C-alpha positions as CSV (number, residue, x, y, z in Angstrom):
1,M,-0.8,-2.7,21.3
2,L,-2.2,-3.6,18.0
3,A,-2.5,-0.3,16.8
4,L,1.3,-0.1,16.9
5,L,1.8,-1.7,13.0
6,V,3.3,0.7,11.0
7,A,6.4,2.3,9.5
8,V,8.6,5.0,7.7
9,V,9.7,6.9,4.4
10,F,10.5,5.6,0.9
11,A,14.1,5.1,0.9
12,G,16.5,6.8,-1.5
13,C,15.7,9.6,-3.5
14,G,14.3,10.7,-7.2
15,A,11.5,9.4,-9.3
16,P,11.1,5.6,-9.0
17,G,11.5,3.7,-12.3
18,P,9.4,1.4,-14.1
19,G,9.4,-1.5,-11.8
20,S,11.0,-0.9,-9.2
21,P,10.1,-1.7,-5.9
22,R,8.9,2.0,-5.1
23,Q,6.7,2.0,-8.1
24,I,4.9,-1.3,-6.7
25,V,4.3,-0.2,-3.9
26,K,2.8,3.1,-5.3
27,K,0.6,1.0,-7.7
28,A,-0.3,-0.9,-4.3
29,I,-1.4,1.9,-2.3
30,D,-3.5,3.5,-4.8
31,A,-5.0,-0.1,-5.7
32,Q,-5.5,-1.0,-2.3
33,G,-7.4,2.8,-1.7
34,D,-10.0,1.4,-4.6
35,L,-10.8,-1.4,-2.7
36,K,-14.8,-1.7,-2.1
37,S,-14.7,-5.0,0.1
38,V,-12.3,-7.8,0.7
39,H,-12.0,-10.8,3.2
40,M,-9.7,-10.8,5.4
41,E,-7.7,-13.2,8.4
42,M,-5.4,-12.2,10.8
43,D,-2.5,-14.4,13.6
44,V,-0.8,-12.2,16.3
45,T,0.9,-13.2,18.7
46,L,2.0,-11.0,21.7
47,Q,4.8,-11.8,24.2
48,L,5.2,-9.4,27.3
49,E,8.1,-10.1,29.6
50,G,9.0,-8.3,33.0
51,G,5.1,-6.3,32.7
52,P,4.0,-5.7,35.6
53,G,1.4,-8.3,37.6
54,D,-0.3,-10.9,35.7
55,S,1.4,-10.0,32.3
56,H,4.9,-10.9,33.8
57,G,6.0,-13.8,31.0
58,A,2.4,-13.8,29.2
59,S,2.1,-14.7,25.5
60,R,-2.1,-13.5,24.1
61,Y,-2.9,-14.9,20.7
62,L,-5.6,-13.3,18.5
63,R,-7.2,-14.7,15.3
64,G,-9.5,-13.0,13.5
65,E,-11.6,-13.7,10.1
66,G,-14.2,-11.8,8.3
67,Y,-15.3,-8.9,5.8
68,F,-14.4,-5.1,5.7
69,E,-16.3,-3.2,3.2
70,K,-15.7,0.9,2.0
71,P,-15.3,3.1,3.5
72,D,-15.7,2.0,7.3
73,K,-17.1,-1.0,7.9
74,S,-16.3,-4.8,9.4
75,R,-17.3,-7.7,10.3
76,M,-15.1,-10.3,12.3
77,T,-15.1,-13.2,14.4
78,V,-12.0,-12.8,17.2
79,K,-11.0,-15.9,18.7
80,T,-8.1,-15.4,22.1
81,G,-7.2,-17.7,24.7
82,S,-10.3,-15.9,26.5
83,G,-13.4,-16.9,23.8
84,Q,-14.9,-16.1,20.6
85,V,-15.8,-12.4,20.0
86,E,-18.1,-10.9,17.3
87,V,-16.9,-7.8,16.5
88,V,-18.7,-5.2,13.9
89,A,-17.8,-1.7,13.2
90,V,-20.1,0.6,11.1
91,G,-18.7,4.0,10.9
92,G,-17.6,5.4,13.9
93,R,-19.4,2.9,16.0
94,L,-18.3,-0.3,17.4
95,F,-20.2,-3.2,18.5
96,V,-19.3,-6.8,20.3
97,K,-20.9,-9.7,21.1
98,T,-19.4,-12.7,23.4
99,A,-20.0,-16.5,22.6
100,G,-23.0,-17.6,24.4
101,A,-24.5,-13.9,25.4
102,A,-28.3,-13.5,23.8
103,S,-27.3,-9.8,22.5
104,W,-24.9,-7.1,21.6
105,T,-23.1,-4.4,23.0
106,E,-21.8,-1.0,21.7
107,Q,-18.5,0.1,22.7
108,E,-16.0,3.0,22.6
109,P,-14.9,2.8,18.9
110,S,-11.2,3.3,20.8
111,R,-11.5,-0.2,22.2
112,Q,-11.6,-1.8,18.7
113,P,-9.1,-4.7,18.7
114,L,-8.6,-4.6,14.9
115,S,-7.2,-1.2,14.2
116,G,-4.0,-1.6,12.2
117,F,-5.6,-4.4,10.0
118,S,-8.2,-2.8,7.9
119,P,-7.0,-2.6,3.9
120,G,-6.4,0.9,4.5
121,D,-3.9,0.5,7.3
122,V,-1.8,-1.7,5.7
123,A,-1.7,0.1,2.7
124,D,-0.5,3.0,5.1
125,Y,3.0,1.2,6.1
126,L,3.8,1.2,2.5
127,K,3.8,4.7,2.7
128,Y,6.3,5.0,5.4
129,T,8.8,1.9,4.1
130,K,12.2,2.1,5.3
131,G,14.9,-0.1,3.4
132,L,12.3,-1.5,0.8
133,Q,13.4,-4.4,-1.2
134,L,12.2,-6.3,-3.4
135,V,12.8,-10.2,-2.8
136,D,11.1,-12.0,-5.8
137,V,8.4,-12.4,-7.9
138,K,6.9,-16.1,-7.9
139,K,3.6,-17.4,-8.9
140,G,2.5,-13.6,-9.8
141,T,3.3,-12.2,-7.1
142,Y,6.0,-9.4,-6.0
143,H,7.3,-10.2,-2.4
144,L,9.0,-7.4,-1.1
145,K,10.1,-6.5,2.4
146,F,11.3,-3.3,4.7
147,D,11.7,-1.8,8.0
148,L,9.2,0.0,10.0
149,D,10.1,3.3,11.6
150,M,7.9,2.8,15.0
151,G,8.5,5.9,16.5
152,R,7.6,8.0,13.2
153,Y,4.5,5.9,12.7
154,T,3.2,6.2,16.2
155,Q,3.8,10.6,16.1
156,R,2.3,10.7,12.4
157,F,-0.7,8.9,13.0
158,R,-0.8,10.4,16.5
159,V,-1.9,6.7,17.5
160,P,-4.2,7.2,20.9
161,D,-3.0,7.0,24.4
162,V,0.4,6.4,22.9
163,D,4.1,8.6,23.3
164,P,5.7,8.4,20.1
165,S,8.8,9.1,21.7
166,V,8.7,5.6,23.7
167,F,9.4,4.1,20.4
168,K,11.9,6.5,19.1
169,G,15.0,4.7,17.3
170,M,12.6,1.3,17.6
171,D,12.1,-0.5,14.3
172,A,9.5,-3.3,13.2
173,H,10.4,-5.9,10.2
174,M,8.0,-6.2,7.9
175,E,7.3,-8.3,4.5
176,V,3.8,-8.2,2.0
177,W,3.1,-10.0,-1.3
178,I,1.3,-7.8,-3.9
179,L,-0.5,-9.3,-7.2
180,E,0.7,-8.4,-10.1
181,D,-1.9,-8.0,-12.0
182,S,-4.0,-6.0,-9.9
183,Y,-1.2,-4.5,-7.2
184,Y,-4.1,-5.4,-4.5
185,I,-2.2,-7.0,-1.4
186,E,-2.2,-10.4,-0.5
187,K,-0.4,-11.0,2.2
188,A,1.6,-8.9,4.7
189,K,3.9,-10.0,7.6
190,M,5.6,-7.6,10.7
191,S,7.5,-8.8,13.5
192,F,8.6,-6.5,16.9
193,A,10.6,-6.7,19.7
194,G,11.2,-3.7,21.7
195,D,11.7,-2.5,25.7
196,L,8.6,-1.0,27.1
197,S,9.6,-0.3,30.4
198,K,9.7,3.1,30.2
199,V,5.6,2.9,30.0
200,G,5.4,-0.3,32.0
201,R,5.3,-3.1,29.6
202,G,8.3,-4.6,29.7
203,K,9.7,-6.3,27.1
204,V,7.5,-6.8,24.3
205,S,7.7,-9.2,21.2
206,M,4.7,-8.9,18.7
207,S,4.7,-11.4,15.6
208,T,1.1,-10.6,12.6
209,E,0.5,-12.1,9.8
210,I,-2.7,-10.5,7.4
211,E,-4.3,-12.1,4.3
212,F,-6.7,-10.5,2.2
213,S,-8.6,-12.6,-0.3
214,E,-12.3,-12.1,-2.1
215,F,-11.5,-8.3,-3.7
216,N,-14.5,-6.3,-4.3
217,Q,-16.8,-9.6,-4.3
218,P,-20.2,-8.7,-2.7
219,V,-20.8,-8.2,0.5
220,T,-23.5,-6.0,3.4
221,I,-22.1,-5.3,6.8
222,E,-24.6,-3.5,9.0
223,A,-25.1,-2.5,12.3
224,P,-26.6,-5.5,14.4
225,M,-28.7,-2.7,16.9
């Protein structure tokens, strides 16, 4: 489910003016793409109602903290209700170590629990905004909000094991805070609620908050095995 955080087309038409929300977003996409490394913190809450078996009424929480190194490396500590897990992704390989384990294990990349949260993923959300608005500018930060078309995102990015038609007509709501001097994304928040009974998930509510810091600070991430 975490890979479903995403979005839709720039509102309006014509060339963006200087300082317009679309111009801010364009600069943020470019800046985020140039990031060499960054520190990440994320909180995700997922509520399931009417799902099968023990998922009925279940509430799940995930907190992740760690680093991203360009182009495709990350090292995260992930805490959930069932315990703590260390996750290292290097290229197309994924390594996991649970709390108390003596060694790492390699898993299929499709099981990566942090899809949708890298600097590039968040920049992709900005490419497909709908109803983009500049809320305010405070303390050197642009605060913007927009809606995300979940159906078009899953179709555009071909999320594994997800039928885009299931999300047709569903929107998520998102806010981003972009630094005025560098145009790096400092924070992003997303909320989504939808009925996924057609795929046996029942009603799903999700809220996510991601924060970025320590931009371009030296980081070295290597495969643990």
